[in-house]
Each structure stands twice: as C-alpha cells, then as structure tokens.
N, C-alpha and C positions, 0 to 999 in steps of 0.2 A: 216676535211681536205678533199681536192678534191680526188676523186677516181682516180686511175691511171690504164693505160693499162700494158700489159705484159713487155713493155720496161721500166717500171718505170717512165713514163711521164704523165703529167696531160693532159686530153682530154676534149673537150667540154661536152661529155657525163658525165664525171667524175665530172665536175664542176656543171652540172645541177642536178646530183644526190645529191651532197653535199648541194647545195642550197635547194633542195626540203625537204631533211631530216631536215635541219635547220628550215625552215618555219613550218613544222609539229610539231617540238618539241616546237618552240616558241608558236604556236597556242594552244598547250595542256596546257600551263600555269603551267606545273608541273615541268619543268626543265629549269634551266637558261643556255642559250646558248651564248657562246663568239661571239661577232660580227665578221661577215666575214672579214671585213677590217683589224681587228686586227690579225686574223689568216693568212691573205694574207701576211702581213708585216713579221710575223714570218717564214712563208713558204719561202719567198724570202731570208731572212736572213740565214737560215740554209739549204735551198734546201732539205727539208726533202722528202723522199720517202720510199716505202715499201721494197726496196732492201738493206736497212741496216742503213740508217742515223738516223732512229728513235732508240734511245737507252736510257738507264736509265738516263744519264745525261741530254739529250735534252728534254725528257718528263718532268723531274723535272723542268727544266727551263721554259717550256711552262706553266706548272702549276703555278709557282711563278709569272710569268709575266701577266697571264690572269685571275688567280684565278680558273682555270678549274681543275675539279677532274678527268675527264676522256678525252681521245682522241680518236675519232672514225676515223679508217683508213680503206680504201677499195681498191680493185683492180677489174678490168674487164678483163675477158679472153674470147677470141673468140674461139668457138669450132665448127669444121666442117664449113659448108657453111653459115649457118643462125641461129646459136645458140650462146648464150653468157652466161657465168657463172660469177655472181657477188658474191664477197667475202668480208666480212667485219669482223673487230675485235675491241672491246672496250677495250682500254688499260688504266690502272691506271697511272696518271701522277707522282704519288709519288714513284712508284716502277717499272714501265714499264711491270708489270704483266698483263696478258690477263684476263679481267674480264668476257667477253662473246665473242662468235664468231658465225657467221652464214654465210650461203651461199644459193644461189638460182640460178636456170638456167631458161632461157626463149628464145623463138623464137625472131629473130631480123630481121627487114626488112632492105632494102639497106640504107635508111636514117639514121637509128640507128647506122648501121655499120660505115657510114661515120663520125658520131658524135664522134666515139671512136678513131679517128686519133689524134695524138698529137697536141696540140694547136700551137706549133712551129714545123712544119713538117721538119724532118731530111733531110739534103742536099743530102744524098747518096741514098734516096729512089728510084731514077730512075736507080741506079747502081744495077741491080738485079743479083741474083745467076743464074749460068749457069750449067745445068747437062751435064757432059762430056760423050763421047761416050765409054771411057775405063772402064772396069770392075775391081773390086778389088777381094781380097780373100773372099770366102764364100759369093759371090754374092752382096757385098756391091757396091754402085754406087758412083763414084767420082763426086763431085760438087765443082765448083769454085765459091767463093763468096767473095765480098768485105765488109769491115767494115770501116766506117769513123766516128770519133768522134771529137768534139771540145775540145781543151785543152789550158791552159794558165799558168800563174805564180803560181797557187795554186797547181799544181801537176806536177810530173815528166813525161818525155817521156814514161818511163816504165809503169807507171800508166795508161796513155792515150792508150798505146800499148795494154795493157790487156783488156781494155774496148772495143777497136776495135776488138780484137780477139773474144771476147764473142758475139759481134753483128754479125760478120761474120758467126759464128757457128749457130747462130740463123737462119740466112737466109738459110744456107745449109740445116738445118733441116726442115725448112718451105717448101723449094723446093721439097723435097722427101716426106714429110708427107701431103703436099697440105693443110696445115692449119697453123694458126699462132701458134708459139712456144715461150714459155716464156724464157726470159733470166734467166739462173740458178744463176748467181752472177755478179753483175755489179757495186758494190760499193767498189772501191779500193782507197777510199779517206782517209782512217785513216792514221795517221802520220807515223806509222810504216812501211807502204808500200812505203813510200819515201826512207827509208833508206835500207830496206831488199828486194833487187830484187828477192832473192830466194823464199821468201814468196809469192810473186806474181805468180812465176812459179809453186809453189806448189798448189796454189788455181786454176790456169788454168788447171792443171792435175786433181785435185780432183773433179772439177765440169764439166769436159767434158761429154756430153751426152753419155749414154750408147750405143746409135746406131752408134756413130762415132768410127770406129775401127782404122782408120789411119788419120793422119793429116800432111800437109806440109804447110809452109809458103812460098808463091811464091814471094810476093812483100811486102815491108813495108817502109814507108817514111813519113816525115813531108811535108805537102803540104799547099798551100795558099787557101784562100777562097775569095769570092768577097769583103768582107768587112775587111779582115785583112790578114797579111802576116804570114806564118808558124804558123797558129793557128789550124790546124787539123792533126790528125794522121791517116794514112790510111794503112790498111793491106789488102792483098788478100790471102785467104786460099784456099787450095784444101783439102776437107774432103771426106773420104770414109764412106758413110752412109748406114747402113743396112736398107733396105726398109721393111716395114711391109707386112704381108700377104695381098693379094688381098681383102679378106673379112673383113679386119680389121674394127672394130667400131671406126670411127674417132671422135666421140663424147665422147669416153672414155678417161677422163684425171684425173689426180690427182694433188692436190696442197699441198704444204708443206710450212709452215710459222713458224719461230721461234718467241718466245716471244720478243727477240731482237737478234741482230747479233754481239754485242760487249759485252764480258764477262770479269770480273775479276776472277781469279783463285778461285774455289770452289763455285761460285755463282750457284744457281739453275736455271734451264731453263725449258721451256715448249714448246712443238710443237703442232701446229694445223694442222690436215690432213683432207682433204675432197676429195671425188671423185664424179664424175658425174654419175656413175653407181654402183650398189650393188657390193661391193668389199671385197677382203681379203687384209688387209694392213700390210706391213712389213716396219719397220724402221731399216735402216742399216747405220753403219759407214763403209766407203769405202775408202781405201788409194790409192795413185797414181799408184799402181801396180795391182789394181782391187781386192786386198784381202779384204774380207768383214767380219764384225761381226754384227750379228743380235741383235739389242738392243730390238726390240719388234717384235713379241710376245716373252715371256720369261717365266721362271718357275713360276713366281708369277702372271703374267697377260697373260692368254693363248688365250683368245677370241679376235680375230682380224677381225671379219666381221662387216662391217658398210653398212648402207643403202645409196642409191644414195642421194647426196646433204646433207646428215647429216654431222656434224663436230664432229671430234674425237680429244680431247685434251689429251695429254700424257706428264706427268702424271697429272690426274685430282685429285680432292679431295679424292675420294675413293681409287685411286692407292696409294696415299700418306699414307692413313691409313694403307695399306698393306705393307708399308715400301719401296715403290718404289720412287726413286728419279733420276732425271737427272741432273748431276752436271758437270760444265766446269772444265776439268782437264788438266793441262799443261804436256807435255812430260817431263821427268826427265832432269834437268838442264836447261830448256828453260825459257826465260823471256817473250817470245811472241810466239803465234803459230796461224796458220790458219788451221781450221779443216772443215769438211763437214759432213752432214747427208743426206741420200737419202730415199726417200719414194718410195716404189714399190707397185703398186696395181694390183691385178690379179682377174680375174672372177672365178677362182677356186683356192683351196688351193694349194700352192707349196709342192710338195713332200719333205718329211723331208731330203732325201738323197741329193737333189739339193741345199739345204741351206748350205752345206759344200763346195760348189764349189766357185770359183772366180766369182765376180760379172758379168764380161763380158761373162763368160762361162754360168752362170746361165741364163742370158738374152737369150742367143743363144739357150739354151736347152728348154726354155720355148717357144720360137717361133717354134722350131721343133716339140714341143708337141702340137702345136695348141692351146696354152693357151694364151688368150688375156692379155696383160699387158701394163702398161704405168708407167712412172717414173717422179720424180721431185727431185730436189736437192737444199739445202741451205748451204751456207758457213758461217762460223762465226770466229771471232777472240777471243782469250783468252790472257790476259795479267796478269802478276804477281802482286799481291796486293802490 
C-alpha cells in the first residue's frame, strides 16, 4: 500500500516508495506481489489509511480478494527542518497481527520534502495558525488555528467536526514546535460514532496533545467549496500550548501504532513503539481527566530502554511466554467504548515518584526537571462480541 504522511494522506513520495518496494520484491522472484492496479482499486473502495481503517475485517477481505498473505503499510514523518522518519509494518491479512515492523531516519533535501505533500493538497493549507500575543497559565502560548475537512452523506456533522478539530490542533502544535506534528486520531468513520456523539467528545478529550493545557472553540460552521455546496466543516480553535525548552532536541520524536484500532471485547492487541533517539519508553492509559495508569514497564517486564530507530513490540513472543497480554476490555455495562493509549519517551528514566502524578502534571514536572520528552497517542474502539 502507498506510504502516508502524518495526516494519513497518500503522498507522491509514499507512492514512489511503495512502487520501489514492489519492483524489488518482483525482481527477487521469491515473493509473489499483488499488482498495484488491484491494490489501488481496493484502496479507493475502502479508503484505507494508517489512522484506523485497516482492521481485522478489512485485512481479511483484502487477503480473500487478492490472495495476499501479508499487507505492507507505511508512514513518513518529518522531523525538524530536514530529516524524515520512515516507519513500516507487515500485517498478516488473516488476523491483522503485526508480523514485522521497522523504521529508519534519513536526511531529506527540499525536493524530497515537497514530494511528501498530499497528492490532493488540502484546501485550508493557506489558512495558517496565528500565534496570539496573550499568554496563558504556566507560560503556555495561545494559538488560533483553523481546521477544514470535506464531508458528505457518509458521515454526520459531528464526525466531520471532530476531524476538523483534530486538524486545527495539529496546526497549533506545529506553530509552536516549528515542526510537523502527527494527528493523534483522525478516524471517526466507524458506524458507532454516527449514533453516539458523546463517544466522539470522549475521543477528542482523550487524544488531546499533552502540551495543550486549554482549548476554546471560537467558530464552527458548514461552508461551501468551489465545487460543492455545504460540503466542508470548518472550525477555528484557540489552544494554549506549552512551548518546549529553548534547547529542545526537535528531532526527538516517538511513534505509537496499534496492531489495529477496532477491537471486539477480549481480543488481544499489540503496540509498536519507535523513537528517533535512545529512549526510555512508557506506555500509559490516560483518561479525560489526565488520570494515568502505567501499563509498561511493569512488574513482569521492567526493561524499557530502546535504541534510536529500533522497534519495540509489546507484548512480543517473549513477553507472552512470561504471561503478559494486552487485552481489549469494555467498561462494565458498556456495549461500545472509545479508549486511548499514550507512549511517552524520555532521555532519562522518570523518577518513580512522578509516575503517580496525573499525566499533565507529570509532563509539567519533566519539563521543569529539564528531562527531554516527547509523546504520541493512539485511540481505539472496543465493541461487545
């Protein structure tokens, strides 16, 4: 499948990478590769992307339609001014389980960076975030940013609104960090989100970036586009973003990917975590009030140091042999739920005492202690069997 950028959109670079990999595999004569035209047809039909549309059902259907045993997915993330991180995972089509994962970073020239723009450039790209003069509590900086998304008959206004809010948050973060920031969750397409507006609000709260301490919606409305009437949803947010220290390592980033983002109750899950620097990794479940529970490290698996650009899978086969499992569990009495996991990477171990703090206070104290940190989050849904 074509590699995607942090907005979950196919880019020219992503297409070139996918084509190049296919040619190399075909030339090896060791692996049978599904023809690109067949994958393109499936891609258009399901609108697959790394933000959540690839699930156990869709991967099985791809396998049945094409005869493919594995699906190769990838993403491209810009780091700092001229560096890029390439991340890939090989997924079994019969189970959606991750077979292998890898990442690599490299320097990128201006031409390569331009190739990573979406094939269809977003209309709101000229409508940039503005840093406001007013200051917030604890030195956070107010940023006003717009988010515009296309929507139609296949989703509700609330689903489109949520995607627009995610996009505006991303712009605010990018304005302060001066680097491209990944959308934490942008797949609100599942049918349950059409009926349960509160689930959408929960996901928006659960996946808010840790650096955003306050948020206000200034404008929101349905707008026209050049080619259609009332087919865009636009929001304008004001976010108060805590800026990093002046000497921050802007190339320090962490990525978090779930084996899939739609689960049935009691199904097993895996997470893939990678960082661009030698790091200590913490996997946390954080609720809308910033209460957090540390899932990893734990009493069974204590070693949480990984080397730069290495891939950490949790739980892997060795973890499972030690009795470690990651299982999707519904809250008591619920038929459907939206949950989130966060990966926190630090260059020094977090003092044990801080792990009992609320997540937002933990980040604040890490900054005060001059401990470099970065985060990523992934939301997922669980439904009753």
